[in-house]
KOLZA-535213 format. One line per field, with one value per residue: residue in one letter; x, y, z of N, C-alpha, C in turn. Coordinates in nm, 4 decimals, always signed. Layout:
// KOLZA-535213
aa [A ...];
n_c1 [X ...];
n_c2 [Y ...];
n_c3 [Z ...];
ca_c1 [X ...];
ca_c2 [Y ...];
ca_c3 [Z ...];
c_c1 [X ...];
c_c2 [Y ...];
c_c3 [Z ...];
This chain:
// KOLZA-535213
aa [X X X X X X X X X X X X X X X X X X X X X X X X X X X X X X X X X X X X X X X X X X X X X X X X X X X X X X X X X X X X X X X X X X X X X X X X X X X X X X X X X X X X X X X X X X];
n_c1 [+14.4397 +14.4030 +14.5027 +14.7754 +14.8321 +14.7831 +14.9829 +15.2072 +15.2099 +15.3470 +15.4130 +15.2554 +15.0464 +14.9419 +14.8450 +14.6460 +14.4785 +14.4040 +14.2500 +14.0436 +13.9094 +13.7695 +13.4514 +13.3125 +13.3959 +13.2518 +13.0946 +13.2782 +13.4363 +13.2793 +13.1957 +13.4570 +13.5689 +13.4013 +13.4609 +13.7334 +13.7162 +13.5746 +13.7650 +13.9645 +13.8517 +13.8745 +14.1407 +14.3127 +14.3633 +14.5889 +14.7460 +14.5298 +14.4732 +14.4974 +14.5583 +14.3827 +14.1472 +14.1661 +14.2184 +13.9945 +13.8036 +13.8758 +13.8087 +13.5292 +13.4539 +13.4680 +13.2175 +13.0338 +12.9516 +12.9611 +13.1419 +13.3622 +13.4275 +13.4994 +13.7123 +13.8961 +13.9439 +14.0696 +14.2903 +14.4158 +14.4880 +14.6691 +14.8628 +14.9553 +15.0630 +15.2632 +15.4243 +15.5098 +15.6567 +15.8622 +15.9961 +16.2924 +16.4308 +16.5250];
n_c2 [+17.5366 +17.7271 +17.5951 +17.5800 +17.8501 +17.9108 +17.7552 +17.8965 +18.1168 +18.3109 +18.1647 +18.2808 +18.4134 +18.2000 +18.0391 +18.2074 +18.2308 +17.9629 +17.9353 +18.1138 +17.9970 +17.7876 +17.6266 +17.7208 +17.9801 +18.1505 +18.3738 +18.5595 +18.5724 +18.6690 +18.9475 +19.0530 +19.0097 +19.1744 +19.4208 +19.4407 +19.4544 +19.6952 +19.8676 +19.8357 +19.9618 +20.2182 +20.2659 +20.4746 +20.6163 +20.6684 +20.3804 +20.2072 +19.9992 +19.8711 +19.6061 +19.5000 +19.4319 +19.1749 +19.0022 +19.0348 +18.9437 +18.6743 +18.5869 +18.6410 +18.4839 +18.2267 +18.1712 +18.2548 +18.1232 +18.2255 +18.4390 +18.3039 +18.1378 +18.3349 +18.4608 +18.2495 +18.1899 +18.4269 +18.4213 +18.1912 +18.2731 +18.4791 +18.3280 +18.1643 +18.3648 +18.4591 +18.2289 +18.1977 +18.4278 +18.3916 +18.1705 +18.0419 +18.2037 +18.1237];
n_c3 [-12.7712 -12.5708 -12.3462 -12.4009 -12.3998 -12.1292 -12.0125 -12.0871 -11.9299 -11.6556 -11.3296 -11.1027 -11.2432 -11.3897 -11.1842 -11.0793 -11.3049 -11.3323 -11.1007 -11.1579 -11.3761 -11.2766 -11.2264 -10.9976 -10.9663 -11.1228 -11.0561 -10.9876 -11.2098 -11.4332 -11.3645 -11.3325 -11.5863 -11.7461 -11.6309 -11.6967 -11.9768 -12.0028 -11.8908 -12.0808 -12.2996 -12.2186 -12.2644 -12.3255 -12.1011 -11.8203 -11.6715 -11.7343 -12.0201 -12.3610 -12.3313 -12.1555 -12.2861 -12.4395 -12.2226 -12.0583 -12.2435 -12.2629 -12.0051 -11.9933 -12.2040 -12.1034 -12.0062 -12.1958 -12.4859 -12.7689 -12.7454 -12.6528 -12.8761 -13.0662 -12.9338 -12.8980 -13.1652 -13.2523 -13.0818 -13.1744 -13.4362 -13.3744 -13.2443 -13.4556 -13.6207 -13.4513 -13.4213 -13.6882 -13.7168 -13.5339 -13.6319 -13.7808 -14.0635 -14.3986];
ca_c1 [+14.5059 +14.3980 +14.5901 +14.9101 +14.8411 +14.7934 +15.1137 +15.3115 +15.2019 +15.4287 +15.3443 +15.1458 +14.9348 +14.8839 +14.7684 +14.5255 +14.3915 +14.3487 +14.1438 +13.9321 +13.8348 +13.6888 +13.3081 +13.2662 +13.4407 +13.1757 +13.0442 +13.3924 +13.4886 +13.1992 +13.2153 +13.5960 +13.5857 +13.3334 +13.5384 +13.8550 +13.6786 +13.5439 +13.8928 +14.0356 +13.7911 +13.9314 +14.2841 +14.3915 +14.3936 +14.7042 +14.7295 +14.4432 +14.5340 +14.4322 +14.5847 +14.2694 +14.0421 +14.1710 +14.2109 +13.8525 +13.7314 +13.9027 +13.7316 +13.3869 +13.4376 +13.4502 +13.0753 +12.9520 +13.0122 +13.0019 +13.2624 +13.4712 +13.4681 +13.5688 +13.8382 +13.9880 +13.9835 +14.1678 +14.4109 +14.4804 +14.5516 +14.7857 +14.9646 +15.0143 +15.1457 +15.3802 +15.5109 +15.5723 +15.7541 +15.9746 +16.0655 +16.4121 +16.4115 +16.6465];
ca_c2 [+17.6660 +17.7953 +17.5256 +17.6261 +17.9878 +17.9076 +17.7002 +17.9948 +18.2254 +18.2949 +18.0845 +18.3477 +18.4384 +18.0694 +17.9966 +18.2912 +18.1917 +17.8319 +17.9559 +18.1851 +17.9158 +17.6868 +17.6590 +17.7927 +18.1194 +18.2207 +18.5017 +18.6510 +18.5789 +18.7551 +19.0911 +19.0899 +19.0170 +19.2943 +19.5356 +19.4489 +19.5029 +19.8378 +19.9354 +19.8342 +20.0639 +20.3437 +20.2415 +20.5963 +20.6698 +20.6036 +20.2529 +20.1229 +19.9814 +19.7780 +19.4700 +19.4550 +19.3793 +19.0295 +18.9308 +19.0362 +18.8566 +18.5359 +18.5560 +18.6368 +18.3712 +18.1010 +18.1507 +18.2958 +18.0483 +18.3011 +18.5165 +18.2058 +18.1003 +18.4484 +18.4833 +18.1405 +18.2074 +18.5355 +18.3743 +18.0976 +18.3500 +18.5473 +18.2256 +18.1287 +18.4776 +18.4624 +18.1156 +18.2268 +18.5356 +18.3403 +18.0615 +18.0895 +18.2208 +18.0833];
ca_c3 [-12.7806 -12.4418 -12.2524 -12.4327 -12.3521 -11.9833 -11.9768 -12.1149 -11.8318 -11.5342 -11.2281 -11.0303 -11.3353 -11.4218 -11.0668 -11.0741 -11.4159 -11.2965 -11.0019 -11.2197 -11.4720 -11.2074 -11.2354 -10.8788 -10.9711 -11.2261 -11.0057 -10.9850 -11.3456 -11.5212 -11.3377 -11.3567 -11.7314 -11.7951 -11.5830 -11.7772 -12.1099 -11.9886 -11.8715 -12.2087 -12.3849 -12.1693 -12.2692 -12.3429 -11.9680 -11.7579 -11.6017 -11.8150 -12.1510 -12.4525 -12.2871 -12.0743 -12.3728 -12.4601 -12.0948 -12.0236 -12.3367 -12.2229 -11.8850 -12.0279 -12.2951 -12.0297 -11.9786 -12.3097 -12.5977 -12.8880 -12.7131 -12.6438 -13.0111 -13.1285 -12.8632 -12.9306 -13.3051 -13.2577 -13.0137 -13.2669 -13.5433 -13.3174 -13.2188 -13.5853 -13.6622 -13.3645 -13.4568 -13.8174 -13.6963 -13.4559 -13.7000 -13.8536 -14.2079 -14.4740];
c_c1 [+14.5126 +14.4881 +14.7356 +14.9343 +14.8608 +14.9287 +15.2265 +15.3115 +15.3008 +15.3459 +15.2329 +15.0237 +14.8656 +14.7978 +14.6383 +14.4278 +14.3263 +14.2361 +14.0219 +13.8509 +13.7574 +13.5413 +13.2565 +13.3010 +13.3625 +13.1334 +13.1555 +13.4381 +13.4115 +13.2145 +13.3591 +13.6222 +13.5222 +13.4106 +13.6677 +13.8258 +13.6480 +13.6719 +13.9751 +13.9815 +13.8448 +14.0841 +14.3707 +14.4269 +14.5168 +14.6614 +14.6395 +14.5068 +14.4583 +14.4572 +14.4657 +14.1589 +14.0520 +14.1631 +14.0656 +13.7717 +13.7552 +13.8192 +13.5822 +13.3591 +13.4240 +13.3023 +12.9845 +13.0124 +13.0457 +13.1283 +13.3822 +13.5208 +13.5472 +13.7055 +13.9394 +14.0332 +14.0901 +14.2991 +14.4879 +14.5514 +14.6766 +14.8976 +15.0324 +15.1068 +15.2748 +15.4771 +15.5820 +15.6800 +15.8788 +16.0544 +16.1845 +16.3844 +16.5389 +16.7230];
c_c2 [+17.7321 +17.7278 +17.5667 +17.7678 +17.9895 +17.8531 +17.8011 +18.1094 +18.2033 +18.2272 +18.1588 +18.3740 +18.3074 +18.0185 +18.0761 +18.2529 +18.0562 +17.8437 +18.0191 +18.0989 +17.8020 +17.7248 +17.7398 +17.9408 +18.2020 +18.3599 +18.6032 +18.6785 +18.6764 +18.9037 +19.1376 +19.1025 +19.1413 +19.4191 +19.5517 +19.5000 +19.6520 +19.9181 +19.9397 +19.9368 +20.2016 +20.3381 +20.3640 +20.6595 +20.6006 +20.4792 +20.1577 +20.1071 +19.8810 +19.6329 +19.4126 +19.3927 +19.2279 +18.9494 +18.9240 +18.9454 +18.7097 +18.4965 +18.5465 +18.5165 +18.2369 +18.0689 +18.1839 +18.2322 +18.1308 +18.3848 +18.4227 +18.1660 +18.2125 +18.4706 +18.3745 +18.1476 +18.3147 +18.4923 +18.2762 +18.1697 +18.4222 +18.4471 +18.1821 +18.2397 +18.4805 +18.3496 +18.1411 +18.3336 +18.4859 +18.2333 +18.1180 +18.0956 +18.1835 +18.1996];
c_c3 [-12.6436 -12.3383 -12.2757 -12.3862 -12.2010 -11.9391 -11.9962 -12.0138 -11.7179 -11.4246 -11.1536 -11.1195 -11.3715 -11.3065 -11.0560 -11.1840 -11.3863 -11.1950 -11.0669 -11.3163 -11.4062 -11.2181 -11.1161 -10.8838 -11.0739 -11.1802 -10.9846 -11.1283 -11.4352 -11.4896 -11.3636 -11.5067 -11.7902 -11.7528 -11.6637 -11.9178 -12.1045 -11.9682 -11.9990 -12.3059 -12.3455 -12.1690 -12.2870 -12.2083 -11.9104 -11.6790 -11.6807 -11.9524 -12.2348 -12.4139 -12.2098 -12.1599 -12.3935 -12.3305 -12.0480 -12.1134 -12.3042 -12.1018 -11.9152 -12.1176 -12.2266 -12.0093 -12.0961 -12.4353 -12.7224 -12.8648 -12.7071 -12.7827 -13.0781 -13.0649 -12.8964 -13.0755 -13.3199 -13.1927 -13.1025 -13.3806 -13.4934 -13.2918 -13.3484 -13.6346 -13.5813 -13.3980 -13.5891 -13.8026 -13.6244 -13.5287 -13.7780 -14.0041 -14.2813 -14.5310];
């Protein structure tokens, strides 16, 4: 599921995500993920938004297995919903 998600990203975002998921980037990934989640909680403020929550969860999930399972499960459900919505109806 996550590989398909990464393939659907625009090139600059895909390149950044590819760099962030490397094992050496753990010390950047964890603080950035926590900061994105905190910014998502403050989504009512300008510039910050709820979009930050899933992005932060994806980054934190790379290192915390329970978060990864929950995030991938939610991403899979959203993907199924999106595919069903996009499929042509008779």
